[in-house]
C-alpha positions as CSV (number, residue, x, y, z in Angstrom):
1,M,-2.0,35.1,13.8
2,Q,1.8,35.3,14.0
3,D,3.3,38.4,12.6
4,N,6.9,39.3,11.6
5,N,6.8,42.2,14.0
6,D,6.6,40.6,17.5
7,E,6.0,44.0,19.2
8,D,3.0,44.7,17.0
9,H,1.7,41.1,17.6
10,E,1.8,41.5,21.4
11,D,0.0,44.9,21.1
12,D,-2.7,43.2,19.0
13,D,-3.2,40.6,21.7
14,E,-3.7,43.2,24.3
15,V,-6.5,44.8,22.2
16,V,-8.4,41.8,21.0
17,V,-7.6,38.8,23.3
18,G,-8.6,40.1,26.7
19,L,-12.2,39.4,27.8
20,P,-14.5,42.3,26.9
21,D,-16.3,43.9,29.8
22,D,-19.7,43.3,28.3
23,L,-20.1,40.0,26.3
24,S,-23.7,40.8,25.7
25,Q,-22.9,43.6,23.2
26,P,-21.3,43.2,19.8
27,S,-17.7,44.4,19.7
28,K,-14.4,43.7,18.0
29,A,-13.0,42.2,21.2
30,R,-16.0,39.9,21.6
31,T,-15.9,38.6,18.0
32,M,-12.1,38.0,18.2
33,F,-12.4,36.2,21.5
34,L,-15.2,34.0,20.1
35,M,-13.0,33.1,17.1
36,R,-10.2,32.1,19.5
37,L,-12.6,29.7,21.2
38,N,-13.5,28.3,17.9
39,I,-9.8,27.6,17.1
40,A,-9.4,26.0,20.5
41,A,-12.4,23.7,19.7
42,Y,-10.3,21.7,17.2
43,P,-7.6,19.2,18.4
44,L,-4.1,20.4,18.6
45,C,-1.7,19.6,15.8
46,V,0.1,17.0,18.0
47,E,-3.1,15.3,18.9
48,K,-4.2,15.2,15.2
49,L,-0.9,13.5,14.3
50,Q,-1.3,11.0,17.1
51,H,-4.7,9.9,15.8
52,G,-3.7,9.7,12.2
53,H,-5.1,13.0,11.0
54,H,-3.3,15.7,9.0
55,C,-2.1,18.8,10.9
56,S,-2.4,21.2,8.0
57,Y,-3.0,21.3,4.2
58,S,-0.7,18.9,2.3
59,E,2.8,19.7,1.4
60,D,1.9,19.6,-2.3
61,T,-0.9,22.1,-1.8
62,L,1.2,24.6,0.2
63,K,4.4,24.3,-1.8
64,K,3.5,27.2,-4.2
65,V,2.1,29.3,-1.3
66,L,5.3,28.9,0.7
67,E,7.6,29.5,-2.3
68,H,5.8,32.8,-2.9
69,G,6.1,33.9,0.7
70,Q,2.3,33.8,1.2
71,S,2.0,31.7,4.4
72,L,-0.7,32.9,6.8
73,Y,2.0,32.8,9.5
74,G,4.4,35.3,7.8
75,S,6.6,35.6,4.7
76,N,9.5,34.2,6.7
77,V,7.7,30.8,6.7
78,T,9.0,29.2,3.5
79,T,9.1,25.4,4.0
80,F,6.5,22.8,5.0
81,E,8.3,22.0,8.2
82,E,8.3,25.7,9.2
83,E,4.6,25.8,8.4
84,L,3.8,22.9,10.7
85,Q,5.9,24.5,13.4
86,A,4.1,27.8,12.9
87,V,0.8,26.0,13.3
88,K,1.9,24.4,16.5
89,D,3.2,27.7,17.8
90,F,0.0,29.5,17.0
91,E,-2.1,26.8,18.7
92,S,0.2,26.9,21.8
93,H,0.0,30.7,21.9
94,N,-3.8,30.6,21.7
95,W,-4.0,28.0,24.6
96,V,-1.5,29.9,26.7
97,L,-3.8,33.0,26.5
98,L,-6.9,31.0,27.4
99,K,-5.1,29.2,30.3
100,Q,-4.0,32.5,31.7
101,L,-7.6,33.6,31.8
102,Q,-8.5,30.3,33.4
103,E,-5.8,30.7,36.1
104,Q,-7.2,34.2,36.8
105,K,-10.6,32.6,37.4
106,Q,-12.0,34.5,34.5
107,L,-13.2,31.4,32.6
108,S,-13.6,27.6,32.8
109,F,-14.5,25.0,30.3
110,R,-15.8,21.5,29.9
111,S,-16.7,19.2,27.0
112,R,-20.4,18.9,26.0
113,S,-19.7,16.4,23.2
114,I,-22.0,13.5,22.5
115,P,-20.8,10.8,22.7
116,E,-18.0,12.2,24.7
117,E,-15.8,9.1,24.1
118,T,-15.9,9.2,20.3
119,A,-17.0,12.7,19.1
120,E,-13.5,14.3,19.1
121,F,-11.8,11.9,16.7
122,D,-14.5,9.6,15.4
123,I,-18.3,10.1,15.4
124,G,-20.6,12.5,17.2
125,V,-21.2,16.1,17.9
126,S,-18.1,17.9,19.3
127,A,-18.9,20.9,21.5
128,V,-17.2,22.8,24.3
129,E,-18.9,24.9,27.0
130,W,-17.0,28.0,28.3
131,E,-18.2,29.7,31.5
132,I,-17.1,33.3,31.6
133,R,-16.8,35.1,35.0
134,N,-19.7,33.0,36.3
135,A,-22.0,35.3,34.3
136,T,-22.0,34.0,30.7
137,T,-21.9,30.6,29.1
138,I,-20.5,30.3,25.5
139,L,-21.3,27.1,23.7
140,V,-18.9,26.3,20.8
141,F,-19.7,23.8,18.1
142,R,-16.6,22.4,16.3
143,G,-16.5,22.3,12.5
144,T,-15.9,19.3,10.2
145,F,-12.9,17.2,11.2
146,T,-13.6,13.5,11.3
147,R,-14.7,11.2,8.4
148,W,-18.2,10.9,10.0
149,D,-18.4,14.7,10.3
150,Y,-17.9,14.8,6.5
151,A,-20.7,12.1,6.1
152,N,-23.1,14.2,8.2
153,I,-22.4,17.5,6.2
154,E,-22.7,15.7,2.8
155,H,-26.2,14.9,3.8
156,W,-26.8,18.5,4.6
157,M,-25.4,20.2,1.5
158,M,-25.3,17.7,-1.4
159,D,-28.6,18.9,-3.1
160,Y,-27.4,22.5,-2.9
161,A,-24.0,21.7,-4.2
162,L,-25.4,19.8,-7.2
163,E,-28.2,22.2,-8.1
164,K,-27.2,25.7,-7.0
165,S,-23.4,26.0,-6.3
166,T,-22.3,27.0,-9.8
167,A,-24.6,30.0,-10.1
168,R,-24.1,31.0,-6.4
169,M,-20.3,31.1,-6.9
170,K,-20.6,33.6,-9.7
171,E,-23.0,35.7,-7.5
172,A,-20.4,35.6,-4.7
173,W,-17.6,36.7,-7.0
174,V,-19.5,39.5,-8.6
175,N,-21.9,40.8,-6.0
176,D,-20.4,39.9,-2.7
177,A,-16.7,40.5,-3.6
178,G,-17.4,43.1,-6.2
179,L,-15.0,41.6,-8.7
180,E,-15.1,41.2,-12.4
181,W,-16.3,37.9,-13.9
182,T,-13.6,37.3,-16.5
183,K,-13.8,35.8,-19.9
184,E,-11.7,32.8,-18.7
185,M,-14.2,32.2,-15.9
186,Q,-17.1,32.4,-18.3
187,D,-15.4,30.0,-20.7
188,R,-14.9,27.5,-17.8
189,S,-18.6,27.7,-17.0
190,E,-19.8,27.3,-20.5
191,N,-17.3,24.7,-21.8
192,H,-17.4,22.1,-19.0
193,D,-20.5,20.0,-18.7
194,D,-21.0,18.6,-15.1
195,T,-23.7,16.0,-15.7
196,W,-21.4,13.0,-15.2
197,E,-19.9,14.6,-12.1
198,K,-23.4,15.1,-10.6
199,V,-24.2,11.5,-11.4
200,A,-21.0,10.2,-9.8
201,L,-21.6,12.3,-6.7
202,R,-25.2,11.0,-6.4
203,A,-24.0,7.4,-7.0
204,H,-21.3,7.8,-4.3
205,Q,-23.9,9.0,-1.8
206,L,-26.3,6.2,-2.6
207,L,-23.6,3.5,-2.3
208,N,-22.5,4.9,1.1
209,E,-25.7,6.3,2.5
210,E,-26.3,3.5,5.1
211,K,-22.8,3.5,6.6
212,F,-23.1,6.7,8.6
213,P,-26.5,6.1,10.1
214,E,-25.7,2.5,11.0
215,E,-22.4,3.5,12.7
216,L,-24.1,6.4,14.6
217,E,-27.0,4.1,15.8
218,K,-24.5,1.4,16.8
219,I,-22.3,3.8,18.8
220,L,-25.3,5.3,20.7
221,A,-26.9,1.9,21.3
222,S,-23.8,0.8,23.1
223,N,-23.9,3.6,25.6
224,A,-26.5,2.9,28.4
225,S,-26.3,6.3,30.1
226,L,-26.6,8.2,26.8
227,E,-29.5,6.0,25.9
228,E,-31.3,7.1,29.0
229,S,-30.5,10.8,28.5
230,L,-31.7,10.7,24.9
231,G,-35.1,9.2,25.9
232,G,-34.3,5.6,26.7
233,D,-34.8,2.4,24.7
234,D,-37.7,2.6,22.3
235,G,-38.2,-1.2,22.6
236,N,-36.1,-2.1,19.6
237,G,-32.7,-1.5,21.1
238,H,-32.3,2.1,19.9
239,A,-30.6,4.6,22.2
240,G,-33.3,7.3,21.8
241,L,-32.2,7.5,18.2
242,T,-33.6,5.1,15.6
243,L,-31.9,4.2,12.4
244,E,-34.5,6.3,10.6
245,D,-33.6,9.3,12.8
246,A,-29.9,8.8,12.0
247,R,-30.6,8.3,8.3
248,G,-32.9,11.3,8.0
249,T,-31.4,14.0,10.2
250,G,-27.9,12.7,11.2
251,Y,-26.5,14.5,14.3
252,W,-29.5,16.8,14.8
253,K,-31.1,14.9,17.7
254,L,-27.7,14.9,19.5
255,T,-27.4,18.7,18.9
256,K,-30.8,19.4,20.3
257,H,-30.0,17.3,23.4
258,I,-26.8,19.4,24.0
259,V,-28.6,22.7,23.5
260,D,-31.5,21.7,25.8
261,Q,-29.2,20.8,28.6
262,V,-26.9,23.8,28.3
263,Y,-29.9,26.2,28.0
264,A,-31.6,24.7,31.1
265,E,-28.4,24.9,33.1
266,T,-27.7,28.6,32.1
267,L,-31.2,29.5,33.3
268,A,-30.7,27.7,36.6
269,R,-27.4,29.7,37.1
270,N,-29.1,32.9,35.9
271,Q,-26.4,33.3,33.2
272,S,-26.6,34.6,29.7
273,L,-25.9,32.3,26.7
274,I,-24.0,32.8,23.5
275,L,-23.8,30.3,20.6
276,T,-20.9,30.1,18.2
277,G,-19.2,27.7,15.7
278,H,-17.0,27.5,12.6
279,S,-18.0,25.9,9.3
280,Q,-20.3,22.9,10.0
281,G,-20.2,23.9,13.6
282,A,-21.3,27.4,12.6
283,T,-24.3,26.0,10.8
284,R,-25.0,23.9,13.9
285,A,-24.9,27.0,16.0
286,Q,-27.3,28.7,13.6
287,L,-29.7,25.8,13.8
288,A,-29.5,25.6,17.6
289,S,-30.3,29.3,17.8
290,M,-33.3,28.9,15.5
291,Y,-34.4,25.9,17.6
292,L,-34.2,27.8,20.9
293,Q,-36.3,30.6,19.3
294,K,-39.0,28.3,18.1
295,E,-39.0,25.9,21.1
296,Y,-38.6,28.4,24.0
297,G,-39.3,31.7,22.4
298,V,-35.9,33.2,23.2
299,Q,-33.4,34.9,20.9
300,I,-29.9,33.8,21.9
301,P,-27.0,35.8,20.5
302,T,-25.2,33.7,17.9
303,V,-22.0,34.4,16.1
304,S,-21.1,32.1,13.3
305,F,-17.9,32.0,11.3
306,A,-18.0,30.6,7.7
307,A,-21.2,28.7,8.1
308,T,-22.1,26.2,5.5
309,G,-25.7,27.4,5.4
310,A,-28.9,26.4,7.3
311,A,-31.7,28.2,5.4
312,C,-32.1,25.6,2.6
313,M,-30.9,22.4,4.3
314,A,-33.4,22.8,7.1
315,R,-36.2,22.4,4.5
316,L,-34.9,19.3,2.8
317,L,-32.0,16.9,3.5
318,F,-30.3,15.0,0.6
319,D,-31.9,11.8,-0.8
320,T,-34.7,11.8,1.8
321,S,-38.0,13.5,2.6
322,A,-36.6,14.5,6.1
323,N,-36.3,18.1,7.2
324,L,-35.9,20.1,10.4
325,L,-39.1,22.2,10.1
326,Q,-40.6,20.8,13.2
327,D,-37.8,22.3,15.2
328,V,-36.6,25.4,13.3
329,D,-38.2,28.1,11.2
330,P,-36.0,29.0,8.3
331,Y,-38.6,31.3,6.7
332,S,-38.5,34.0,9.4
333,G,-35.9,36.5,10.3
334,H,-33.4,35.6,13.1
335,D,-31.9,38.9,14.1
336,Q,-29.9,37.3,16.9
337,I,-27.6,35.6,14.4
338,V,-24.7,37.3,12.7
339,E,-22.3,35.5,10.2
340,Y,-18.7,36.5,9.5
341,V,-17.3,35.1,6.3
342,H,-14.8,35.8,3.5
343,P,-16.8,36.6,0.3
344,L,-14.7,34.2,-1.7
345,D,-15.0,31.3,0.8
346,V,-16.4,28.5,-1.3
347,W,-17.4,26.4,1.7
348,G,-18.7,29.3,3.8
349,N,-20.3,31.6,1.2
350,S,-21.2,29.9,-2.1
351,M,-21.0,26.2,-2.7
352,L,-22.8,24.5,0.2
353,G,-25.9,26.5,1.2
354,E,-27.6,29.7,2.2
355,D,-27.3,31.3,5.6
356,G,-30.5,33.4,5.7
357,T,-28.8,35.5,8.4
358,R,-27.2,38.9,8.8
359,T,-23.8,38.6,7.0
360,C,-20.6,40.6,7.6
361,F,-17.9,40.1,5.0
362,I,-14.3,40.0,6.0
363,S,-11.6,40.3,3.4
364,S,-8.5,41.9,2.0
365,K,-7.5,45.2,0.5
366,T,-7.3,44.0,-3.1
367,T,-10.6,42.3,-2.8
368,M,-12.7,44.7,-0.8
369,E,-10.5,47.9,-0.5
370,M,-8.9,46.8,2.7
371,I,-5.5,45.7,4.2
372,P,-4.2,42.3,3.0
373,I,-5.1,39.4,5.3
374,A,-1.7,37.7,5.0
375,N,1.4,39.9,4.6
376,E,1.9,43.4,3.0
377,T,4.8,42.2,0.9
378,T,2.5,40.2,-1.4
379,A,1.7,42.2,-4.6
380,T,-1.8,40.6,-4.9
381,D,-4.2,39.2,-2.5
382,P,-3.5,35.4,-2.4
383,A,-7.1,34.6,-1.7
384,Q,-8.1,36.3,-4.9
385,E,-5.1,34.9,-6.7
386,Y,-5.9,31.2,-6.0
387,C,-9.7,31.5,-5.9
388,S,-9.7,33.1,-9.4
389,Q,-8.3,29.8,-10.7
390,V,-11.3,28.0,-9.2
391,Y,-14.3,30.3,-9.8
392,G,-16.1,29.6,-13.1
393,W,-15.6,25.8,-12.8
394,P,-19.0,24.1,-12.1
395,G,-19.4,23.3,-8.4
396,P,-20.0,19.6,-9.0
397,I,-16.8,19.3,-11.0
398,L,-14.8,20.9,-8.1
399,L,-16.4,18.5,-5.6
400,A,-15.8,15.4,-7.8
401,N,-12.3,16.5,-8.6
402,E,-11.6,16.9,-4.8
403,H,-12.5,13.4,-3.9
404,S,-12.4,11.2,-7.0
405,P,-9.3,9.1,-7.7
406,I,-9.8,10.0,-11.4
407,L,-8.9,13.7,-11.3
408,V,-10.0,16.3,-13.8
409,D,-7.0,18.4,-13.0
410,E,-4.5,18.0,-10.3
411,E,-3.6,21.7,-10.2
412,L,-7.3,22.6,-10.0
413,K,-7.5,20.5,-6.9
414,R,-4.5,22.2,-5.4
415,N,-5.9,25.7,-6.2
416,F,-9.2,24.7,-4.7
417,Q,-7.5,23.9,-1.5
418,R,-5.3,27.0,-1.6
419,C,-8.4,29.1,-2.1
420,R,-9.9,27.6,1.1
421,Y,-6.5,28.0,2.9
422,F,-6.8,31.7,2.6
423,T,-10.6,32.0,3.2
424,H,-12.0,29.1,5.2
425,N,-9.1,28.2,7.4
426,T,-9.6,29.3,11.0
427,V,-6.3,31.2,11.1
428,A,-7.2,33.0,7.9
429,I,-10.5,34.0,9.4
430,F,-8.9,35.1,12.6
431,S,-6.4,37.2,10.6
432,A,-9.1,38.8,8.4
433,L,-11.2,39.6,11.5
434,S,-8.3,41.4,13.1
435,Y,-8.0,43.7,10.1
436,S,-11.6,44.0,9.1
437,L,-13.5,44.6,12.3
438,R,-14.5,48.0,13.7
439,E,-14.8,48.3,17.4
440,N,-18.5,47.8,17.3
441,G,-18.1,44.4,15.7
442,A,-19.2,45.5,12.2
443,T,-16.8,45.1,9.3
444,A,-15.1,48.0,7.7
445,I,-15.5,47.0,4.1
446,R,-16.9,49.4,1.5
447,N,-18.9,47.0,-0.6
448,T,-21.3,48.9,-2.9
449,T,-22.8,45.9,-4.6
450,A,-24.2,44.0,-1.6
451,T,-27.8,45.0,-0.9
452,K,-28.8,46.9,2.3
453,T,-25.2,47.1,3.5
454,V,-24.7,48.7,6.9
455,G,-21.1,49.0,8.0
456,G,-20.0,46.1,5.9
457,C,-22.8,43.8,7.1
458,A,-25.7,42.9,4.8
459,D,-29.2,42.2,6.2
460,A,-30.6,38.7,6.1
461,K,-31.7,37.4,2.7
462,L,-34.9,35.7,3.7
463,I,-36.2,32.9,1.5
464,P,-40.0,32.5,1.5
465,K,-41.6,29.1,1.9
466,A,-42.7,29.2,-1.7
467,D,-39.2,30.1,-2.8
468,P,-40.4,31.9,-6.0
469,D,-36.8,32.7,-7.0
470,G,-35.7,29.1,-6.8
471,I,-32.9,29.8,-4.4
472,C,-33.0,26.5,-2.6
473,P,-32.6,23.1,-4.3
474,T,-35.5,20.9,-5.2
475,G,-33.8,17.5,-4.6
476,H,-34.7,16.4,-8.1
477,M,-32.4,15.3,-10.9
478,T,-32.5,17.1,-14.2
479,S,-33.5,15.2,-17.4
480,Q,-29.9,15.1,-18.4
481,E,-28.9,13.6,-15.1
482,E,-31.7,11.0,-15.3
483,E,-30.5,10.0,-18.7
484,A,-26.9,9.7,-17.6
485,F,-27.9,7.9,-14.4
486,G,-30.0,5.5,-16.5
487,L,-27.0,4.9,-18.8
488,L,-24.7,4.4,-15.8
489,L,-27.2,1.9,-14.3
490,A,-27.4,0.1,-17.7
491,I,-23.7,-0.1,-17.9
492,V,-23.4,-1.4,-14.4
493,L,-26.2,-4.0,-15.0
494,V,-24.7,-5.1,-18.4
495,T,-21.2,-5.3,-16.8
496,T,-22.5,-7.3,-13.9
497,F,-24.4,-9.6,-16.2
498,L,-21.4,-10.1,-18.4
499,S,-19.2,-10.7,-15.4
500,F,-21.7,-13.2,-14.1
501,A,-22.0,-14.9,-17.4
502,L,-18.2,-15.1,-17.8
503,C,-17.8,-16.4,-14.3
504,Y,-20.5,-19.0,-14.9
505,K,-18.9,-20.0,-18.1
506,C,-15.6,-20.3,-16.3
507,W,-17.2,-22.3,-13.6
508,I,-18.8,-24.7,-16.2
509,R,-15.5,-25.0,-18.0
510,N,-13.7,-25.7,-14.7
511,R,-16.2,-28.4,-13.8
512,Q,-15.8,-29.9,-17.3
513,I,-12.0,-29.9,-17.0
514,R,-12.3,-31.4,-13.5
515,G,-14.6,-34.0,-15.0
516,Y,-12.2,-34.8,-17.8
517,Q,-9.4,-35.0,-15.3
518,A,-11.4,-37.3,-13.0
519,S,-12.3,-39.5,-16.0
520,F,-8.7,-39.6,-17.2
521,N,-7.5,-40.4,-13.7
522,A,-10.1,-43.2,-13.5
523,D,-9.1,-44.7,-16.9
524,E,-5.5,-44.4,-16.0
525,S,-6.1,-46.2,-12.7
526,F,-8.1,-48.8,-14.5
527,D,-5.3,-49.4,-17.0
528,R,-2.7,-49.7,-14.3
529,A,-5.0,-52.2,-12.4
530,E,-5.7,-54.1,-15.6
531,S,-2.0,-54.3,-16.3
532,R,-1.3,-55.6,-12.8
533,D,-4.1,-58.2,-13.2
534,T,-2.8,-59.3,-16.6
535,A,0.7,-59.7,-15.3
536,S,-0.6,-62.1,-12.6
537,I,-2.4,-64.5,-15.0
538,E,-0.5,-67.7,-15.6
539,L,-0.5,-68.5,-19.3
540,P,-0.7,-72.1,-20.4
541,A,2.6,-73.7,-21.6
542,L,3.0,-74.0,-25.4
543,T,3.3,-77.5,-26.7
């Protein structure tokens, strides 16, 4: 993170950027270094713009943030142009540090993405392998970036978002962050029914559910070498991945292939392995770690940042009977995994899923009795400021409001994005880590409400297979949703029928008009012909 004090910023780099002597042990230096690798897993701002992607949050979203001097890059950043430049400078600074280590022969890296040609900017699993001092391999899974990444994660989390997100957000605010649930938040929760938003989100998924698996299967089927590495042609032209595979588990088979290859190669090189990722990539790293434990009986150290949650989605994926239970065990403890997340991060801690792992909260002074994550001149923590305008709203309304062209509230959408800017953004996480971490890698928060808290890190909250507390979603609609969905279907059918009837009537009327016109034209032609014939008749002379 850029700081107003350049001298302090350089000192911080010396502390947390250099490679730790022992990557096998948790430490502040290791965690900060892993976060830098996660930042480097995303395309640079310049590359994003070249491929038609946004470089940062929109100007409308950041306008209020910048006017209040709350930019993550320092209070001196007050315009959108300065924000974009700060993003580019931070990315450049991050890569300079990593390239220096590369020049010193301390590390090397290569892409492990599948398919490598399309994963970065279109479709596929984007991953980078870093080899450290020829002794340790770090596999980094990138988070959500492309439109197909969004399609994949929607399949993961939609059931949880529809059924559990609203209650989980309140739990995160009160229990994880230790904040008061205000009357305004309670009023939002009680006064806004989310049935139609749930129906709209389900309908959207149903209408678009085939696009992602069909595109994924098509891309893989066109790659002969990848077809071979994924198991060859199954006789039906599938590149080791059937349409049913793609529809049921999305990127999962690709993820397993990457993990199997990297694990085998690290064994052959007699190296240790670390898994990490951010957001969707963090959940992918968690799943990969669970897979290695079940498949090979090994516990691979895994550090995830703002994961969207693997414990529930592994049991049931949206709108399907598919699950990942053949490959992972979400019911058991996985002591090798540790999660770092801001307690108010709606994507990483409340709306999308359950981690089921050891969780270390990172945050600010006003939220968790620590130093602010942005700049000390701000009177209140901006994460709490903007997230307080979001919490209390039902989760499905927030999701629908985010993507629907018919908005519930434009300012709500902006505050939702501002909340994520200060909690889920990679730079926000990096900044919070630099303030929150103790030297042993635990967080320095004093949270008295989280259960079994040790040094700011709460033990895994395991969810039994029977799930007696109903923590995970069921995948079923409520009776209100079924009624609303039935009404929506009836409206669609009636509208379709009326449109067809109207079109049919118009078609009949058009044929009649054309018939009349043809008849009229024929009569007119006949009259003209008859007139000509009459004119040619020689009448007898009158006597």
